C-alpha positions in Angstrom: -11.5 24.9 -0.9 -13.3 22.0 0.7 -16.4 22.7 -1.2 -14.5 22.6 -4.5 -12.8 19.3 -3.6 -16.1 17.7 -2.8 -17.6 19.0 -6.0 -14.8 17.5 -8.0 -15.1 14.2 -6.1 -18.9 14.1 -6.9 -18.3 14.9 -10.6 -15.5 12.4 -11.0 -16.6 9.5 -8.8 -13.7 7.3 -9.6 -11.9 9.1 -6.8 -14.0 7.2 -4.3 -13.5 3.9 -6.1 -9.7 4.4 -5.9 -9.9 5.1 -2.2 -12.2 2.1 -1.6 -10.0 -0.3 -3.5 -6.9 1.1 -1.7 -8.6 0.5 1.6 -9.5 -3.0 0.7 -5.9 -3.7 -0.5 -4.5 -2.2 2.7 -6.8 -4.3 4.9 -5.9 -7.5 3.0 -2.2 -6.6 3.3 -2.6 -6.0 7.0 -4.2 -9.4 7.4 -1.4 -11.0 5.4 1.2 -9.3 7.6 -0.5 -10.6 10.8 -0.5 -14.1 9.5 3.1 -13.8 8.4 4.1 -12.6 11.9 2.4 -15.5 13.6 3.9 -17.9 11.1 7.4 -16.6 11.8 7.0 -16.9 15.5 5.5 -20.4 15.2 8.2 -21.7 12.8 11.3 -20.3 14.4 10.6 -19.9 18.1 13.0 -22.3 19.9 11.1 -24.8 21.9 11.3 -28.5 22.8 7.8 -28.9 21.5 8.5 -27.3 18.1 9.2 -30.1 15.6 10.7 -27.5 13.1 13.6 -26.9 15.4 15.0 -30.4 15.4 17.9 -29.4 13.1 18.9 -26.5 15.3 17.8 -23.8 12.9 15.7 -21.9 15.4 16.8 -19.1 17.7 15.4 -16.0 19.4 17.8 -13.9 17.3 16.4 -15.3 14.1 12.8 -14.6 15.3 13.7 -11.0 16.2 15.5 -10.4 12.9 12.7 -11.8 10.8 10.1 -9.9 12.6 12.1 -6.7 12.3 12.6 -7.3 8.6 9.0 -8.2 8.0 7.8 -5.1 9.9 10.0 -2.8 7.9 8.9 -4.4 4.6 5.3 -4.2 5.6 5.6 -0.5 6.5 7.4 0.3 3.3 4.9 -1.5 1.1 2.0 0.1 2.9 3.5 3.5 2.4 4.0 2.8 -1.3 0.3 1.7 -1.6 -0.8 4.9 0.3 1.3 7.1 -2.0 0.1 5.5 -5.2 -3.4 6.1 -4.1 -2.5 9.7 -3.1 -0.8 10.5 -6.4 -3.6 8.8 -8.4 -6.3 11.0 -6.7 -4.1 14.1 -7.0 -3.7 13.4 -10.7 -7.5 13.5 -11.2 -7.6 16.9 -9.3 -4.6 18.1 -11.4 -6.4 17.2 -14.6 -9.5 19.0 -13.4 -7.4 22.1 -12.4 -5.2 22.4 -15.5 -7.8 21.2 -18.1 -10.8 23.2 -17.1 -12.5 23.3 -20.6 -11.1 20.0 -22.0 -11.2 17.4 -19.2 -9.5 14.2 -20.5 -11.4 11.0 -20.9 -10.3 8.3 -18.4 -8.5 10.8 -16.1 -8.3 8.3 -13.2 -6.8 5.6 -15.4 -4.3 8.0 -16.8 -3.4 9.2 -13.3 -2.9 5.6 -12.1 -0.8 4.9 -15.2 1.4 7.9 -14.4 1.7 6.9 -10.8 2.7 3.3 -11.6 5.2 4.2 -14.4 6.7 7.7 -14.4 6.3 8.5 -10.7 6.8 5.0 -9.3 10.5 5.4 -8.4 9.8 8.6 -6.5 6.8 7.0 -4.8 9.0 4.1 -3.7 11.6 6.4 -2.3 9.0 8.1 -0.3 
């Protein structure tokens, strides 16, 4: 089974491109998440040295709430990204399996289109 999967990956190399682009997007999103967490803490942490808290809009509760929300949103978005990549690659393998003698042109693009349109609701729900 592993040999077959590797053979299909070698024959249809866009599988590697989708994985690589997904990894780059995931890393960029992780960096953005890190910057967002630091920004939330710097903006809303109550302190006498924080000029953003002069109007009284800062509190530990707000920091905790925003960090919890941001962490949940980051987790959800990263799972959606992971599942889009998974269904796109699975679509290429499905095309290979079900269309042995007549493999479609642009199977990766078609699989990504199906992932981002027909299957996107199911992907977002997990």
